[in-house]
C-alpha positions in Angstrom: 0.3 0.1 0.0 2.9 2.0 0.7 3.8 1.4 -2.6 0.9 2.2 -4.1 0.4 6.4 -2.6 4.3 6.7 -3.2 3.9 5.8 -7.3 0.5 7.6 -7.1 2.8 11.0 -5.7 4.6 10.4 -7.8 2.0 10.3 -11.0 0.8 13.8 -9.2 4.3 15.6 -9.1 4.6 14.5 -12.8 1.1 15.6 -14.1 1.8 19.1 -12.1 5.9 19.6 -13.8 4.0 18.8 -17.5 1.9 21.3 -16.6 3.8 23.9 -15.0 6.3 23.8 -18.5 2.9 23.6 -20.2 2.4 26.9 -19.0 5.9 28.2 -18.9 6.1 31.8 -20.3 7.1 32.2 -23.7 10.4 33.5 -24.4 9.7 37.4 -25.9 10.9 37.7 -29.5 11.0 41.0 -31.5 11.9 40.6 -36.0 11.7 42.9 -38.2 11.5 42.0 -41.8 13.5 45.5 -42.9 16.3 45.7 -40.2 18.7 42.0 -39.1 21.0 41.9 -36.5 24.5 42.6 -38.0 23.5 44.2 -41.4 23.4 47.5 -42.7 20.3 49.1 -42.2 18.4 49.7 -45.7 18.5 52.7 -47.1 14.2 53.4 -46.5 14.8 53.5 -43.1 18.0 55.9 -42.7 17.3 59.4 -42.2 17.6 61.8 -44.9 20.4 64.5 -42.9 23.2 65.1 -41.1 25.7 62.9 -44.1 22.8 60.1 -43.9 20.9 59.1 -47.7 17.5 57.6 -47.0 14.0 58.0 -46.8 13.2 58.0 -42.8 10.7 55.2 -42.9 10.1 53.7 -39.6 11.0 49.8 -40.1 8.5 46.5 -39.6 8.3 45.6 -36.1 6.4 42.4 -35.0 6.6 40.5 -31.7 5.5 37.6 -29.6 5.6 36.1 -26.1 4.6 38.8 -24.2 4.6 38.4 -20.6 1.6 37.3 -18.7 -0.4 40.6 -17.8 1.4 42.9 -20.2 -0.3 46.1 -19.8 1.2 47.9 -23.2 4.4 47.8 -25.5 6.7 50.7 -26.4 9.3 50.9 -29.0 12.5 53.4 -29.2 15.0 53.3 -31.2 18.0 55.4 -30.1 21.2 55.1 -32.3 24.3 55.6 -29.9 26.7 56.0 -32.8 25.2 59.6 -34.3 27.7 62.2 -34.6 26.4 64.4 -31.2 28.5 62.9 -28.6 25.8 62.0 -26.8 23.9 59.4 -30.0 20.9 60.2 -31.0 17.0 59.1 -30.4 15.3 58.7 -33.5 11.8 57.2 -32.8 9.9 56.9 -29.8 6.4 55.1 -29.2 4.6 54.0 -26.4 1.2 53.0 -24.6 1.3 50.7 -27.8 -2.0 48.0 -26.6 -1.0 44.8 -25.7 -2.6 43.2 -27.8 -0.5 44.2 -30.6 1.8 42.2 -32.0 3.4 44.5 -34.4 3.7 48.1 -36.3 3.8 48.5 -39.9 6.7 50.0 -42.3 6.3 53.5 -42.2 3.9 53.5 -38.6 6.1 56.2 -37.3 4.8 59.1 -40.1 1.7 60.3 -38.3 0.1 61.2 -41.8 -0.4 57.3 -42.5 -2.3 56.8 -39.2 -0.6 53.3 -39.0 -0.3 53.1 -35.2 -2.7 51.4 -33.3 -5.6 53.5 -31.2 -4.5 55.0 -28.3 -0.7 55.0 -29.0 1.8 57.8 -28.6 4.4 59.2 -30.0 6.4 60.7 -27.8 9.7 64.0 -29.3 12.1 62.7 -30.4 15.6 64.7 -31.2 14.3 65.9 -34.3 12.0 67.9 -31.9 8.8 66.2 -32.7 6.9 62.6 -32.7 7.5 60.7 -35.5 
């Protein structure tokens, strides 16, 4: 009888471990179809000024695996190598609803209305949002 209880206890523990593993939080992943780790930024996403030539389009972004209880997201794009001595904030957007899983290319252009409802663009080092 002791063996049966021990076996049942082990099965309960194993069942609990499988449930816990199934409920483990997913790994948060951020990807872009435009910008890739270790590669030069495409001309479309480069600012047109300060010695750079580009079209200043914000990159497409996608994410998954947000932690449970996430209330909203924020995206910042900071360039530590800008020739300013202190870097450059290129894009700041916050209050992105938790149900959002990405931003389209060009979402930083306020005239295109591509940001989800409620999202707010903060001022960048250009002196304005976007």
